[in-house]
N, C-alpha and C positions, 0 to 999 in steps of 0.2 A: 339650343333654345333659350328662350330670356326668362327669367325668374319672375314669380308672381307679384304684381305690381303692389306696393305696399300699402296705397290708398285703395286699393281692392277689396282687401281684407274688410269683412262686415264686423262689427261691432268690438267691443273688448278695447274701451277706451283707455283705461287705466293701462292698461299695457302698451296702446301706443303711446300715451305720456311718457311712462317710465323709459320705454325705450329711444324717444327722442331727447329727454334731460341727459339720458346718460350719454348720449353723443354730443351733446352740446360741451357737458363737464363730464370728460372719464373720471377725474378726482372724485366724484358719487360712488365710485364704487362697482359699478356694474348693475344686472339686473339677475334675479331669480323668479321664475316664470313657474306658480304651481298650478297643476290643475290635471283635468281628467283626460284620457288618451281621445284624440279626434277633435283639438278645440283650435288647431291650425297656431298652435304656439309656435313650432319650427318656421312654418311659413310666414310669419310675420319677422321673426327674427331674421331669416335669409333675407327677406325683402330689402331690411334695414340698410344692406349694403351698399344698396343701389342709389341710397339718397347721402351717402357721406360726400363731403369733398374730397377732392384728389390729393396724393400729398406728394411733395418734391423729394426726390430721393436720390444720393449720390450711386452714380453708375458704378456697376461692380461690387458694391456695398450690401452683403448679403444680410444685414441686420436695419435695412433700412435707415441709414442716418439720414437727418435733416441737414440737407446743406448749407443753409445759417447758421445752425447748431448743431454742428456732428458730436455723436458721443466720444468724447475722449478719451474711453477706454475703449473703443470698439477692439473687436479681434481682428478686422480689416481693415485698421485705420493705421495711423493718422490720417485724419484725411484733410489735405491742405484747404487754406482758404480759396475759394474760389475753383474747386473741383468739379469736373465736369458734372451735370444732374440731368436728370429727366422726371417729369412728371408722371405718376400710374394713379390706377384706382384706389382707393379705399379695399383693402383685403378682409374678407370671410372668411377667419380658417376655423374647421370645424375638429374638436378633439376626439377620436373615438373613443369608445368606452373602455374596451380591452388594451389602449397603449401602453407599451413600456414608459418606465422613464425616463431613457435614454432619447427616447422620439421625443419627448415633453421639453426638456430641458437642454436638449442635447449632449453629443457625448464628444469624449476625448482618446484620440487613437494613443494608448498606450504604446503599442511598438514604435513608433514614431517617433515618440517621446525620449526612449532610452536607447533607440538606434540613431536619431539626428540631432537630437537634443531640442527640438522644437516641438511648439503645442499645436497642435494639429486638431482643431475643433470644428465639428459639425453640425451648424446650428440645427436648433430644434423646431416645434411649434412656438414657442413662445418669442422667438426671433422673427418668426415668419407671420405672427400676428401685430407685430412692434406696429404703432401708429393705425390700428386697423381694430376688426373684431375679432375675439375669442369664442367660439360658439362651443358648448358642452350640452349634448342632449342625454338626457337621464343622465344629470349630473349625480344625482344620488345613487349610479349605481357604480360610480367612478372609486378605485381604493383610494381609500382616505389619505394617506401620503400624498400623493398626486393632487387629491382638492387641498392641501395644505400647500404644496408647491404653488398652484395656480394660484390661490387667494394672497399668499405673501409675494409674489410678483406683480401681482394685481395691486397690492396697496403700497410697495417700495418702486415701484418703475422700474425695476433691475431684476433679471435673473441671475443667478450665479451657480457655477457647475465647480464641484470640487471632487479629484480622484488624486487619492494617494499623493495628497501635497502640490498637486496641478491645481491652480484655481484660475477661471474663465469668467469674466463678468462683461456683462452688456444691458443695452436699456432693454425696455420691455414694458411698453407703455400702452394698454389696451383696454378696450371697453368689454371686460367679462360677462358675459351672457349666457346663463344655465338652465333649463328645462326639466323639469323630474314629475312624474306624475305619484302623488303623496300613498296613493295604494302598494306602490313598490318599496315604501319603507323612506324613512326621514334623513333628513342631514342632522348630524350632531348639532346642539345649539352653538357650540362655538363656531362650527363652520356658517351655520346659517347667519350669525351675526358680523360675519366676513362681507358679505353681499350689502352692496349699497342699500339697494331697493327690494321688495319683494310684490310680485303683483297673484292675486288669485282667480282663474280664469274657468269658467265653466262654460258651457256649450248653451245657448238659447234654447228655453221651451216656448217659445213664440212661434207659429207654425210661417207666420209670413217671412220672419225672417230667416228661419231655415231653409225656404224655398229659396230665398235671393242666395244664399252659401252656396246651395248645390246648383243653382243655376250658373252663377259666375263661375264654378269651379268646372264644369262641363264645359263652359264656353271657353275658358282659357286653356281644358288640355285640346279643343278641338282645334283650336288654332290660337298658342299660344302668342307667336308675334304680333296676331292683330287684335290679341284680346289687349297685350300689352301696350301698344298704341294708344289703344282708346283712355289710357290712364297717364299716358307719359306727360303729358301737361301738369297733371294736378299733382304726379311724384318731382315732377321738376322744381314747381311754385313750392312745394312743404323743403326740397332740397335747398330752396334758395333761401325760406326762412330759419333753417337750420343753421345755415353758413352766417346770416345776420346774427343770429343770437351768440353763436361762437365769437363774432367780433365784439359783439357788445359787454358777452360776461365779463371783461376784466374792468368794464366802468360801474359795474353793480355795486352800489353801497348796502351793508347789513349794518343798520341802524341796533343802538343798543336796546330799544325796545323791543325788536324782531328777537333779540338775541337770549332776550328775558322771557318772551314766549315761549322759544324752542328750549329753555330748560325748565317754564314751569309743565310744560306738556310732556316732555322726559320724565321729570320727577313724579308728575302724576302717574305714568305709567311703570313705574319702580323699573325703568331698564335699569340694567348693571354695565358700570363702567361708561366713560364720555365717548363712546364710539358714536352713539346714536345722536348725541348733540351735532355733531361734527358732519355728520351724513345727512342729518337733518337742514344742517345750516348751508351746506353745500347744495341739497336740491333745491330747496328755496331759493337761493341766488340764481341757480339754472333756470329755474321757472319764472322767476322777475324775467330774465335775460330774454325768453320764450317769448313773455308777454308784452317786450317794448319797453319795459321798465327799466329804471338806474335806482332804483332801492327796492329794497325787497317790503312787503307787504303783509297785512295778516292772512290774506289769501293766500298770498306763496306759502306761509309758515303752515298754513291747512293742510293745504296738497302736498306739502313735502312730508307732513308727520303720517300721513294715511299711507303714504308709499313708505315708509322708512323705520315704521315703527312695528308694524304687525308681526314682525317675526324676530322681536328685540325683548318683548315686555314677557314680565315676569310671569310661567305658566307653569302647571301642571305637567309631567312627562309625557301625557299622552293627549293633551289637550291640541287644537287647532290653531294655527296662529290666527290672528284678530286682533282688533280694539275696538273699543267702543264707541259710536258716534257721537254719542251723550258726554261720554267722559271728553272725547277730544275737544268738540266745542266747550265744556265748563272750562278747562283749562284755558283755553284760548280767552275766553272772557275774563278769569280770575288774572290774565297779564294784557288784558287790552290796553293799548297805546292810546294816550289822548289825542285828536286831530279830527279829520274827515275822513270820511268812508273811501276804501281804495278805490281807484277807475280800474277794472276789469275789464274793459278792451284791450285787444290785441289776440295774436293768433293761439298763444296757451294762456285764456283766462282760466281763471277757476274751474269751470266746466272741462274738461278734458273734449278734444275731438270727437265729435259725432257725439256728444252729451251721454248721461247718465251718469250712476255710481258705479263703483264696484261691485261686482257679486259678493255678496257676503261670505265668508269663508266657512269651509267644510264644518260641521259640529260633530263629524262622526257620530250620528245616530245610531242604535242600536238596531242590532238584527233580530229578528224572530226567531226564534226555537222551532226546532221539526216538530213536527208532531208526534206523537205518541198514545200511549195508553192513555185510560183514564186514569183520573186522579191528577193530574198534574200540578205542580206547585209553580205558583209566580215565581219569574227571577228575583232571586235575593243579591242585593249589592255586594260590593268588595270594600272592605275597611282601607284605611290608608297602606300604601304600599313600604316597604321596608326593605333594609341592605341585606339582601339573601347572600348564601353561601355560594363560591362559586365551584361547582361540579364539572371535571372534566373526563374529556375522552380520553380512554389508556390510550401510551404509547405515542410516536411522532407520526404525525402528518406534515401532508405538504399541501393543504389548501389555502384558500383566501385568508388575506391577512386580516387579523382580530384580535381578539383578545382571551379567549379562553383555553385553549389546549396547546402544548409543545408540538411545533411545526418548523419545517425547513423554510423558510421565507425567503424575500429579497430585502428585507431591513431586520435589525436584530442584531445580538452579539455574536460576531466570529467565533465558529467554532472549529473550524478547519479550510483548507484548501482543496480545490476541484480542477482537473485540465479542462482546457476550452471545450465544447461540445458536449461536456457532460450536464450542465443546467447553467449555463453562462450566467452571469452577476456582475456584480461589481469587481473589477479587475483587482489582483492582490500583487501589489508593486514588489514586497521582500520577495514574494514565492517565484514570482517570477523572473526575478534576476538572478535565483539561487537555482533555477532551470536552467537559464542560459548561460550563467556562469563555467561552466566544466567545457562548454564545446567552442570558447572564443580562438585558441590556438588552431583548432581544427577547421575553423570556419575563417581564418585570417582575417583577423581583427587587425585594424591598423589605427584608427582614433580613436579620440574620445569617449564615443559611443560605443554601446554593447552591439553586438550582433544577435537581433533577436528574430526568431523563426515563431511561426504562427503556434508550432508543439508547444513551444516557451511557457504560452501565456497561461497564467494561473488565476483562477477566481475566487472568490472568499466563499464559503459555504457559512453561511447565518441562521440559526436558530430564533426563532422569538414566537409568536401566538397566533394562531387559527382561529377563524371564525368556524362555527360547527351549524349542521342542522339539531335545533332543539324542536324534538317533536313530542306533542303534549297528548298521553292518550288518557281522556278526562272519565270516570265515573260519572255520569248524571241520573242513576238510578234514585228510587225514592228512597232509600237509604243514606243518601247521600243530603236528602233534605231534614233529614230530621234534627231537632233542636238546632235549629240554624247551622249547623255544622259546616253547609255551603260557603256562608259565609267566611269562616275562616280559610276555608280552603281557597275559594277564590281569591282571596288577601295574598294568599303564599304564591299561588300560579302569577296573580298581577306583578308581584314581588319578581317573580322567576324572568318574567318577560319584560320587567324594566332592565335587570341584568342582563338578559338576552340584548336587546337595544344598545346596552353601554359595551358590550363586548362585539359587535357586530354579526350577529348569529344570522343566522334563518329560521324562522318559527311555522308549525303547523299544529293544526289544533284536529284531535280525531276524539269525538264522544260516543258515547254507548248507553244504549238506554231501553227500556219495551223488551222488544226482541232481536235488536239488531245494532248496529254501527255504522257511522257516516261520518266522511273527511268534511268536516264542518269549515276548515282553511285549509288548502292545499298551501305545499311550504312555499314563503314569501320571507323577503326580508323587511316587510310592513309589519312592525311588530304593534303597530297602531291597530291594524285590522283585527288581527288576534285578541286585542283589550277588548276592542269591542265587540265580537263575537262571545269572547267569555261573560260579558257583561250582561248580555242578553241571555245565556244559559238557562235555561229551566230545569228540572228534575221530575223523575216520574217512574214509574215501574218497575221491573225485574231488574237484572243486573247480569246483562250479556257479556261477563268477563271475557269469556272466548273470542265471540264475535270483534271485538275491541282490539284485542291482541292481533289478532288475522287482518284485522282492516290496518294497523297498525303496522305489520310487517309489508302489507303489499304496498302502501306508500312509500317505505324503504325502500322497497325494491326499486319501485320507478324514478325514485329521486337518484338511486346510484347511479343511473342509467344518465340521466340527464345532468347530474352535476358530479361525477367519479371522485372528484378530489375533496370533497365537505364530508368530513365524517359525522356521523350522527351519533346524538345523546338523546334516547328514550325515556320520559318520563311520566311512569305510570303512576296516574293520581286516583287512589280507590281505597275501599277497605277492606279488599281483598273476598269479597262473599261473591258468589256464581250464581246465580237463584234462577236463571232461564233456561227453561227446556230439559232432557232428559241426560243425565249425566253432567250436568253442567260445571263440576268442581274437576272431572277427568279431564274433559274436551279444554279447559283453562290449562291443565297442568300442560296437554299436547302442546297448545299454543305457546304456551313459555318455552317449552322445550326448543320449537323451532326459532328461538329468537336469541336464547343462550347461546352466548359464547362468539356469536357475531355482531353485536351491539353492545357499547355499554351504553346498560339501563340503571333508574333510581326508582325505586318503588317509594311512591309519598305516601305514608302512610294516616289513613284520615279516620281510624276508627276512635272513638272516645268513648266514655262513661268508666264507669267504674268496673263492670265486667266485660273483659274483654278477649276475644277469641285469638288475635296472633295471626290471622289468614294473610294478612299483607307481607308480614317477616315472611309464610311459608313461599307465596308469590315471588318474593324477591329470591329465595334460595332458587327456587325453579329456575328463574331469569338468569342464576347468577349476577344479581343488581344488587347495589346498595340499598340498604334499608332505611327510610329516615322518615321518623314520626313528624307532621305537618308542624308541629310545634318547634321543630328542630333545624327549620329552614334558614331561619334570619342567622344571619354571621354572627351576630354578638351572642345567640343561644347557644352556638357552637362553641364559643371563648369561653364562654361562661363553664361550659360543661367539662372542657379540657383544663380550667385550672382548678374544678372542683375535684378533678380525678388525682392532677399533681398534690393538692391540698391533702387529700385522702391518704396518699402513698408518702407523701411527707411526716403525717402524722401516725 
């Protein structure tokens, strides 16, 4: 079945242009596509591969070496001049979210290296994507160390595999394209910065446009080949334009006036480092080639900045990426070079194909709070987030890599070895040699290499950090709104959310007020969504503490089935009062008993004022939890308290 035609995709002009520019100049650094589900992100990316020119490759080379300029370090080389070659279509290689590191970068056969003294390297997905496209759907769900590997290879144009002193390197130049739904979590800023361009996409609210999208999709599913044939000519024309722009690219000049404009724009948005300037310059050159020009103009810089800067501007942790069009125009005017207005004619003029501006980035609007009893108070905003203490889950886990609690992981310090089949990971050379050495005589060793059997293989056992599920159970009753207490509470919880974002945790939010509790946010890696729910949280009504704890226990039971390796950390945010229904206090103690001993818990004590009842401390005792006053959530507060205790003992 033929793929969906690129020119048949309706709308999304900025995404169309970003993909085309990255295809013209892979040095731009690829594209990150951000958008809600069901916006045809994957459809357009997969359709792009059919537009790229074919590539000439050396016969029998697993690394797609160019016969004109073969890689001198190719593991299948060296390739002699005039080696037989053939032409094949450009590849689109898809990287699964759950791929292992060896599948991505390739693997070395340790058994053959020890026995025969040869380097037996099996290429991975990076080798397959060389001179083509590497597509990662839901890139924000990929493990951080794999994202680092991909971006390093995309930036350097080479992939290197090192295992126990054996090193293999090969060329890996590809266009990296990632798609993500921000609702499922963000990439870290340093990883965002490594993508050349970013585009925010959203489904159209225009009924006519939506009708056309559905009509085309149904027509494609009914007759894929016939539908593709209708757009074959348009796709062929676009492919010819891309190939012409690739040929023109080396001739495009970047004058000093354009460079000053780029520097002015990047400085005005206070971007960190120089990568933004370099990527903007490369994108402007690619856009000029796409427009058929041999010199970069203001229009090229404008388009490049709009695609290269939104995810690089300095912003608060939970702000959505985006740039101000007014600020961009002002920066361009401040560095406007003298001369005639640029000629905007060409296939890639300032208005991208199918016209229109990029949809504004989502600003993460507030969510309305749930209904409750009368006397509800308006939501109180949080203050500025601070660096929070690191709270850990007890024991050693085996969950997804992160930065919170101790765990056995694929990356980290080596703490021991394990035989093959237990939980394979990185091979341990010395332990393998020790396991094989006593059997060399009985195995009839005659050569220089060791006789190694599969049962001799040993793998490193490594300890690192894992990410956890941090479930917040927040008291939103009327007592929490007294004396603006909620502002202090929200600031502390927001700081813990920021800490969870940095430590790669999943988060969830349970609130209780009036006569019941609700799951305000199911467990997710989108810390931004949790911050949005928290910002819109109102207070009012009685305090159903037991219901809140029972709802938290229910959520943790369900999540233990869905994600059994991710250990939970329960953070109960309350002043300890239980005032809803008969025997409220007794029911709260019983609910706490269900959680005690099963879940690592923290009780954030929000009680304030001179007269304190100490109910939160009692709740912590029933939960078997750590009792933390809200004023001691900050990391520097804990350090100050420790210093005070030490000073007091010394005195």
